[in-house]
ZATIZA-393389 format. One record per residue (C-alpha): residue number from 1; z, x, y. Coordinates in nm, 2 decimals. Example, Ala and Ser with C-alpha at 12.3 -4.5 7.8 and 13.67 -1.06 7.14 Angstrom:
// ZATIZA-393389
+-----+--------+--------+--------+
!   k !     up !   east !  north !
+-----+--------+--------+--------+
!   1 !   0.78 !   1.23 !  -0.45 !
!   2 !   0.71 !   1.37 !  -0.11 !
+-----+--------+--------+--------+
***
This chain:
// ZATIZA-393389
+-----+--------+--------+--------+
!   k !     up !   east !  north !
+-----+--------+--------+--------+
!   1 !   8.52 !  10.33 !   9.53 !
!   2 !   8.34 !  10.65 !   9.35 !
!   3 !   8.54 !  10.74 !   9.04 !
!   4 !   8.49 !  10.86 !   8.68 !
!   5 !   8.56 !  10.55 !   8.42 !
!   6 !   8.84 !  10.76 !   8.24 !
!   7 !   9.00 !  10.94 !   8.58 !
!   8 !   9.33 !  10.86 !   8.67 !
!   9 !   9.40 !  10.63 !   8.37 !
!  10 !   9.71 !  10.70 !   8.12 !
!  11 !  10.04 !  10.82 !   8.09 !
!  12 !  10.08 !  11.13 !   8.38 !
!  13 !  10.41 !  11.28 !   8.35 !
!  14 !  10.54 !  11.46 !   8.67 !
!  15 !  10.66 !  11.78 !   8.50 !
!  16 !  10.99 !  11.91 !   8.60 !
!  17 !  11.00 !  12.29 !   8.74 !
!  18 !  11.18 !  12.55 !   8.53 !
!  19 !  11.38 !  12.83 !   8.75 !
!  20 !  11.53 !  13.15 !   8.60 !
!  21 !  11.85 !  13.26 !   8.64 !
!  22 !  11.72 !  13.43 !   9.00 !
!  23 !  11.62 !  13.14 !   9.13 !
!  24 !  11.22 !  13.22 !   9.09 !
!  25 !  11.00 !  13.00 !   8.89 !
!  26 !  11.00 !  13.04 !   8.52 !
!  27 !  10.59 !  12.99 !   8.50 !
!  28 !  10.58 !  13.09 !   8.13 !
!  29 !  10.81 !  12.82 !   8.03 !
!  30 !  10.61 !  12.57 !   8.27 !
!  31 !  10.28 !  12.66 !   8.06 !
!  32 !  10.49 !  12.55 !   7.74 !
!  33 !  10.56 !  12.27 !   7.90 !
!  34 !  10.18 !  12.20 !   7.99 !
!  35 !  10.14 !  12.22 !   7.61 !
!  36 !  10.37 !  12.06 !   7.52 !
!  37 !  10.24 !  11.70 !   7.71 !
!  38 !   9.90 !  11.80 !   7.55 !
!  39 !  10.04 !  11.78 !   7.18 !
!  40 !  10.27 !  11.49 !   7.25 !
!  41 !   9.93 !  11.28 !   7.36 !
!  42 !   9.95 !  11.22 !   7.76 !
!  43 !   9.63 !  11.21 !   7.95 !
!  44 !   9.75 !  11.44 !   8.26 !
!  45 !  10.02 !  11.58 !   8.44 !
!  46 !  10.12 !  11.56 !   8.80 !
!  47 !  10.20 !  11.91 !   8.95 !
!  48 !  10.49 !  11.91 !   9.18 !
!  49 !  10.60 !  11.54 !   9.21 !
!  50 !  10.90 !  11.41 !   9.29 !
!  51 !  11.07 !  11.52 !   8.97 !
!  52 !  10.92 !  11.88 !   9.01 !
!  53 !  11.17 !  11.96 !   9.34 !
!  54 !  10.87 !  12.01 !   9.56 !
!  55 !  11.08 !  12.01 !   9.91 !
!  56 !  11.25 !  12.35 !   9.75 !
!  57 !  10.93 !  12.52 !   9.68 !
!  58 !  10.68 !  12.71 !   9.90 !
!  59 !  10.34 !  12.62 !   9.94 !
!  60 !  10.25 !  12.92 !   9.75 !
!  61 !  10.45 !  12.85 !   9.50 !
!  62 !  10.33 !  12.48 !   9.40 !
!  63 !   9.96 !  12.58 !   9.43 !
!  64 !  10.06 !  12.91 !   9.16 !
!  65 !  10.25 !  12.61 !   8.97 !
!  66 !   9.87 !  12.42 !   8.97 !
!  67 !   9.73 !  12.72 !   8.87 !
!  68 !   9.89 !  12.77 !   8.60 !
!  69 !   9.86 !  12.42 !   8.49 !
!  70 !   9.45 !  12.41 !   8.50 !
!  71 !   9.45 !  12.74 !   8.31 !
!  72 !   9.69 !  12.59 !   8.09 !
!  73 !   9.52 !  12.28 !   8.02 !
!  74 !   9.17 !  12.40 !   7.98 !
!  75 !   9.03 !  12.07 !   8.03 !
!  76 !   9.26 !  11.90 !   7.74 !
!  77 !   9.39 !  11.63 !   8.00 !
!  78 !   9.38 !  11.60 !   8.35 !
!  79 !   9.57 !  11.79 !   8.62 !
!  80 !   9.70 !  11.60 !   8.92 !
!  81 !   9.84 !  11.82 !   9.21 !
!  82 !  10.05 !  11.67 !   9.46 !
!  83 !   9.99 !  11.84 !   9.80 !
!  84 !  10.18 !  11.59 !  10.03 !
!  85 !  10.44 !  11.75 !  10.26 !
!  86 !  10.64 !  11.60 !  10.56 !
!  87 !  10.38 !  11.79 !  10.81 !
!  88 !   9.99 !  11.80 !  10.77 !
!  89 !   9.94 !  12.12 !  10.81 !
!  90 !  10.07 !  12.24 !  10.54 !
!  91 !   9.98 !  11.92 !  10.34 !
!  92 !   9.57 !  12.06 !  10.48 !
!  93 !   9.64 !  12.33 !  10.31 !
!  94 !   9.78 !  12.27 !   9.97 !
!  95 !   9.46 !  12.02 !   9.95 !
!  96 !   9.24 !  12.25 !  10.01 !
!  97 !   9.36 !  12.52 !   9.83 !
!  98 !   9.40 !  12.26 !   9.48 !
!  99 !   9.06 !  12.19 !   9.48 !
! 100 !   8.95 !  12.54 !   9.43 !
! 101 !   9.22 !  12.59 !   9.21 !
! 102 !   9.07 !  12.31 !   8.95 !
! 103 !   9.27 !  12.03 !   9.01 !
! 104 !   9.11 !  11.69 !   8.89 !
! 105 !   9.27 !  11.50 !   9.12 !
! 106 !   9.53 !  11.46 !   9.45 !
! 107 !   9.87 !  11.27 !   9.48 !
! 108 !  10.00 !  11.30 !   9.86 !
! 109 !  10.28 !  11.16 !   9.97 !
! 110 !  10.37 !  10.92 !  10.30 !
! 111 !  10.51 !  11.20 !  10.55 !
! 112 !  10.89 !  11.16 !  10.49 !
! 113 !  11.16 !  11.17 !  10.75 !
! 114 !  10.91 !  11.08 !  11.07 !
! 115 !  10.87 !  10.71 !  10.97 !
! 116 !  10.51 !  10.71 !  11.16 !
! 117 !  10.37 !  10.38 !  11.21 !
! 118 !  10.09 !  10.21 !  11.01 !
! 119 !   9.78 !  10.35 !  11.24 !
! 120 !   9.95 !  10.69 !  11.22 !
! 121 !   9.95 !  10.66 !  10.86 !
! 122 !   9.60 !  10.55 !  10.83 !
! 123 !   9.44 !  10.83 !  11.05 !
! 124 !   9.63 !  11.07 !  10.83 !
! 125 !   9.49 !  10.98 !  10.50 !
! 126 !   9.13 !  10.94 !  10.65 !
! 127 !   9.16 !  11.27 !  10.79 !
! 128 !   9.27 !  11.41 !  10.45 !
! 129 !   9.03 !  11.24 !  10.26 !
! 130 !   8.79 !  11.37 !  10.44 !
! 131 !   8.88 !  11.75 !  10.38 !
! 132 !   8.85 !  11.71 !   9.99 !
! 133 !   8.58 !  11.55 !   9.76 !
! 134 !   8.85 !  11.53 !   9.47 !
! 135 !   9.02 !  11.16 !   9.45 !
! 136 !   9.30 !  11.08 !   9.61 !
! 137 !   9.60 !  10.88 !   9.56 !
! 138 !   9.85 !  10.82 !   9.81 !
! 139 !  10.19 !  10.86 !   9.67 !
! 140 !  10.40 !  10.55 !   9.81 !
! 141 !  10.78 !  10.57 !   9.79 !
! 142 !  10.98 !  10.41 !  10.02 !
! 143 !  11.33 !  10.52 !   9.90 !
! 144 !  11.25 !  10.86 !  10.01 !
! 145 !  11.00 !  10.88 !  10.24 !
! 146 !  11.15 !  10.61 !  10.45 !
! 147 !  10.83 !  10.46 !  10.53 !
! 148 !  10.62 !  10.26 !  10.35 !
! 149 !  10.23 !  10.11 !  10.39 !
! 150 !  10.10 !   9.81 !  10.39 !
! 151 !   9.81 !   9.66 !  10.17 !
! 152 !   9.61 !   9.60 !  10.52 !
! 153 !   9.67 !  10.00 !  10.56 !
! 154 !   9.59 !  10.10 !  10.21 !
! 155 !   9.26 !   9.88 !  10.21 !
! 156 !   9.16 !  10.02 !  10.51 !
! 157 !   9.20 !  10.36 !  10.45 !
! 158 !   9.03 !  10.29 !  10.06 !
! 159 !   8.74 !  10.06 !  10.26 !
! 160 !   8.67 !  10.34 !  10.46 !
! 161 !   8.71 !  10.69 !  10.27 !
! 162 !   8.57 !  10.61 !   9.88 !
! 163 !   8.82 !  10.89 !   9.76 !
! 164 !   9.10 !  10.70 !   9.78 !
! 165 !   9.08 !  10.56 !   9.49 !
! 166 !   9.46 !  10.45 !   9.42 !
! 167 !   9.82 !  10.46 !   9.47 !
! 168 !  10.12 !  10.57 !   9.32 !
! 169 !  10.35 !  10.29 !   9.37 !
! 170 !  10.76 !  10.39 !   9.32 !
! 171 !  10.90 !  10.07 !   9.43 !
! 172 !  11.00 !   9.72 !   9.30 !
! 173 !  10.78 !   9.58 !   9.50 !
! 174 !  10.52 !   9.38 !   9.27 !
! 175 !  10.37 !   9.17 !   9.54 !
! 176 !  10.22 !   9.44 !   9.71 !
! 177 !  10.07 !   9.54 !   9.31 !
! 178 !   9.89 !   9.23 !   9.30 !
! 179 !   9.78 !   9.22 !   9.68 !
! 180 !   9.61 !   9.56 !   9.63 !
! 181 !   9.43 !   9.47 !   9.31 !
! 182 !   9.32 !   9.14 !   9.45 !
! 183 !   9.17 !   9.32 !   9.80 !
! 184 !   9.08 !   9.58 !   9.59 !
! 185 !   8.94 !   9.51 !   9.28 !
! 186 !   9.09 !   9.62 !   8.92 !
! 187 !   8.93 !   9.97 !   8.92 !
! 188 !   9.20 !  10.05 !   9.20 !
! 189 !   9.41 !  10.26 !   9.04 !
! 190 !   9.79 !  10.19 !   9.07 !
! 191 !  10.02 !  10.43 !   8.91 !
! 192 !  10.39 !  10.35 !   8.85 !
! 193 !  10.65 !  10.51 !   8.99 !
! 194 !  10.92 !  10.33 !   8.84 !
! 195 !  11.01 !  10.40 !   8.53 !
! 196 !  11.20 !  10.04 !   8.43 !
! 197 !  10.87 !   9.85 !   8.52 !
! 198 !  10.62 !  10.03 !   8.34 !
! 199 !  10.52 !   9.74 !   8.13 !
! 200 !  10.57 !   9.50 !   8.37 !
! 201 !  10.33 !   9.63 !   8.63 !
! 202 !  10.07 !   9.76 !   8.33 !
! 203 !  10.14 !   9.38 !   8.28 !
! 204 !   9.94 !   9.28 !   8.60 !
! 205 !   9.68 !   9.56 !   8.63 !
! 206 !   9.83 !   9.91 !   8.69 !
! 207 !   9.62 !  10.19 !   8.58 !
! 208 !   9.88 !  10.46 !   8.49 !
! 209 !  10.21 !  10.56 !   8.46 !
! 210 !  10.37 !  10.84 !   8.62 !
! 211 !  10.71 !  10.87 !   8.41 !
! 212 !  10.96 !  11.13 !   8.44 !
! 213 !  11.09 !  11.02 !   8.10 !
! 214 !  10.76 !  11.13 !   7.96 !
! 215 !  10.92 !  11.48 !   8.01 !
! 216 !  11.11 !  11.45 !   7.69 !
! 217 !  10.93 !  11.15 !   7.51 !
! 218 !  10.53 !  11.21 !   7.56 !
! 219 !  10.40 !  11.01 !   7.29 !
! 220 !  10.62 !  10.75 !   7.31 !
! 221 !  10.52 !  10.65 !   7.68 !
! 222 !  10.18 !  10.76 !   7.63 !
! 223 !  10.16 !  10.49 !   7.32 !
! 224 !  10.34 !  10.20 !   7.59 !
! 225 !  10.06 !  10.28 !   7.84 !
! 226 !   9.79 !  10.30 !   7.52 !
! 227 !   9.92 !   9.91 !   7.40 !
! 228 !   9.94 !   9.77 !   7.72 !
! 229 !   9.57 !   9.93 !   7.77 !
! 230 !   9.44 !   9.74 !   7.46 !
! 231 !   9.56 !   9.45 !   7.51 !
! 232 !   9.88 !   9.50 !   7.23 !
! 233 !  10.18 !   9.31 !   7.43 !
! 234 !  10.39 !   9.27 !   7.10 !
! 235 !  10.36 !   9.65 !   7.07 !
! 236 !  10.38 !   9.76 !   7.48 !
! 237 !  10.73 !   9.52 !   7.45 !
! 238 !  10.91 !   9.71 !   7.16 !
! 239 !  10.81 !  10.02 !   7.29 !
! 240 !  10.93 !   9.88 !   7.64 !
! 241 !  11.28 !   9.84 !   7.51 !
! 242 !  11.31 !  10.16 !   7.32 !
! 243 !  11.25 !  10.32 !   7.62 !
! 244 !  11.49 !  10.14 !   7.86 !
! 245 !  11.76 !  10.33 !   7.82 !
! 246 !  11.58 !  10.66 !   7.84 !
! 247 !  11.45 !  10.55 !   8.16 !
! 248 !  11.79 !  10.43 !   8.29 !
! 249 !  11.91 !  10.76 !   8.23 !
! 250 !  11.62 !  10.91 !   8.48 !
! 251 !  11.89 !  10.80 !   8.75 !
! 252 !  12.23 !  10.81 !   8.64 !
! 253 !  12.21 !  11.13 !   8.89 !
! 254 !  11.95 !  11.25 !   9.16 !
! 255 !  11.65 !  11.30 !   8.96 !
! 256 !  11.56 !  11.58 !   8.78 !
! 257 !  11.91 !  11.67 !   8.77 !
! 258 !  11.98 !  11.41 !   8.44 !
! 259 !  11.61 !  11.51 !   8.30 !
! 260 !  11.63 !  11.92 !   8.30 !
! 261 !  11.99 !  11.86 !   8.12 !
! 262 !  11.83 !  11.63 !   7.85 !
! 263 !  11.55 !  11.90 !   7.83 !
! 264 !  11.81 !  12.20 !   7.83 !
! 265 !  11.95 !  12.02 !   7.53 !
! 266 !  11.62 !  12.02 !   7.34 !
! 267 !  11.52 !  12.30 !   7.40 !
! 268 !  11.24 !  12.24 !   7.65 !
! 269 !  11.45 !  12.45 !   7.92 !
! 270 !  11.66 !  12.71 !   7.92 !
! 271 !  11.84 !  12.60 !   8.14 !
! 272 !  11.90 !  12.30 !   8.39 !
! 273 !  11.90 !  12.55 !   8.72 !
! 274 !  11.79 !  12.39 !   9.03 !
! 275 !  11.76 !  12.50 !   9.37 !
! 276 !  11.99 !  12.43 !   9.66 !
! 277 !  12.10 !  12.17 !   9.82 !
! 278 !  12.00 !  12.04 !   9.41 !
! 279 !  12.30 !  12.10 !   9.16 !
! 280 !  12.34 !  12.10 !   8.76 !
! 281 !  12.48 !  11.82 !   8.58 !
! 282 !  12.87 !  11.73 !   8.57 !
! 283 !  13.06 !  11.74 !   8.27 !
! 284 !  13.07 !  11.37 !   8.29 !
! 285 !  12.72 !  11.38 !   8.28 !
! 286 !  12.62 !  11.56 !   8.06 !
! 287 !  12.90 !  11.36 !   7.80 !
! 288 !  12.71 !  11.04 !   7.89 !
! 289 !  12.30 !  11.17 !   7.84 !
! 290 !  12.44 !  11.39 !   7.54 !
! 291 !  12.48 !  11.01 !   7.39 !
! 292 !  12.15 !  10.84 !   7.50 !
! 293 !  12.00 !  11.16 !   7.34 !
! 294 !  12.17 !  11.08 !   7.06 !
! 295 !  12.10 !  10.74 !   7.03 !
! 296 !  11.76 !  10.78 !   7.11 !
! 297 !  11.66 !  11.00 !   6.82 !
! 298 !  11.60 !  11.31 !   7.06 !
! 299 !  11.95 !  11.56 !   6.97 !
+-----+--------+--------+--------+
***
């Protein structure tokens, strides 16, 4: 595995995608969100991750978001481009474009809906890794993609392609984390993709957090990572419980519906708009989230 020691370690918030009233992307607000993460101490950001509603965006829009992020960041944090889609052709297009745009790394989701066999997934990632010199992470999210990858498949790709450097693991399967680290070593980057499992996965060797709550509490999520990385279990545990209700609130409705409402209430977004078939929050959800923000000291 060929990767710099500091790369892809830390807190990497998957940024929301803000929309204007006419449904177009609000790139100015997006730039402000990147700056908010820099000032909050995040180690990097993910552009067009699940929280960014990528399946409602065109490939061109996703690359433009990446360009805005790279230009705003100016090397002050790592910018990771999520370039995966349900089909190989668009994924190739965005992967190549992301490298040209200056991304520091790539996050490529397992193709969704198709439910391909393991041999197809191995060929897919080996092909994509061969088209870029950037470090690549697999985005493993069985609950949304309806496909899982085995340790043997992931290890086979990593052993054949030196720029496959890790996975974002959005699953409760802690066993797979242990298997991958035991087989591929502690430098294999595993990012936590489920907020409530941030500390448990860090404790067994995960290298990073891709936590949607970082959109509103970047400093606290980064502090959780920093404490765990420094071996401060007591401090990390305290932060884990401080973040617990916010982490649960992400899933009071489909992500990022709760997140966008809370960001609007905090003045980070001008609205909580989505593109169909996503929808804005309900009055009942807003009341519940207002109480969460109040208890968290964010209102």
